[in-house]
C-alpha positions, 0 to 999 in steps of 0.5 A: 500500500503506497502512502496515498492509499494509506492516507485514504484508508486511514481517513475513511476509517477515522471518518466513520467515527469522526464528529464535530466538537473538538477538532483534534479528538474525533469522538467528543460529540457522540451521544454522551448520555450513553457514555459513563464519563469519569467526571460526569460529562465530556471533558473540555480541552481548550487549554491544552489545545492552546498549549499544543497550537502554541508549542507544536513543532509540526503542523500537518496538512489536514487529512495527512497520515501524520494528522490522522495518527496524531488525532487518533492517539489524542482520541485514545488518550481522551477515552483512557483518561475520561471514560470508565467503561471499556465497552464505551471505547471507540478507539480500541478493540477491547478484546485484543488490546494490549499496551506494551511500554518499554518492552514490559509485559503487555497490559489489557484494556481493562488493566490499562483503564484501571491503572490510568495512563500515567501509572501504565506508562510509568511502571518500572521494574527498577528497585524501589530505592531508584524509582522516582515515581512509584506507580504501585503506590499511586491510584488512577486519581492520585496519579492524574491529580499529581500531573494536573497540579504540576502541569496546569495547562496540560500535557500536550502531545504531537506526532513528529514523524510517521514511518509506516502506515496501517495496519502497523503504524510506527511513529515518533512523538513529543510530549510537553508541558510547563512545570507551573505547579508543585510536583509532589514535594518539588516546587515549580520552576515554570520551565518546559518539561518534555520527552520524545518517544517511539510508538508502534500501533497495530490497528484493525480495518476500522482504525481501532488499536489492537496493540500499542507499543511505546518506547521512551526514557522517563528520565527525560520527563523527571529531570524537569519535574525533580529540578525544583527544590524539595521540602526536604532540601529546605529542611536540610538547609541551615536557616542561618546560612544566608548564602543558600537562602538567596537561592531558594525558589521564589515561590517559597519566599 
């Protein structure tokens, strides 16, 4: 299948579920009274859409394979974060779906939904003393609260490049936001945090994901989030040492 055929095939598949509402997420205008939304109704993405439009490095042509893949992944993330029943998902095949992160054992759709996107993506087999994020100590709600607080304008996502089209789509992506609220015990820096990764998504003829593999380095993200001074750092400082107090985060003054 050549690239034009790929674009036509993907656009037609997405068109079967695409409706007006959010220009990047194709399923927001469906009959919401039949959907169990996590927060009582469909989410609004105006703030993160603005962040995306201001900070993206690529602007793909409408209907291009890059734009279609980008919007498909945004729609999948929407469902994972805001729907509570796997049978309400339009973007995955719930009977076949697997999420594989950095080569770890795959998670089913139900397992991914229970954990939440952050916990699913940030699980690690490293010894606990080396873990900067302990997914097994977080709930769906606590993980989302932590990142919503740290990145109040949202966590934008874009496709950088698509290497192959359906049924096995391989792409490079970028994820970014601004560290403008506290993360755990770390004060905000106001700086951008970001990371890059590679995704491999196997889809069916309706463009529903059957298997998603994600490869990235979480240290890219946490290098920014752990940069702000922590409460323990402050406690260890000598309160009479004026040479260090002048370097405290301005939010602590």
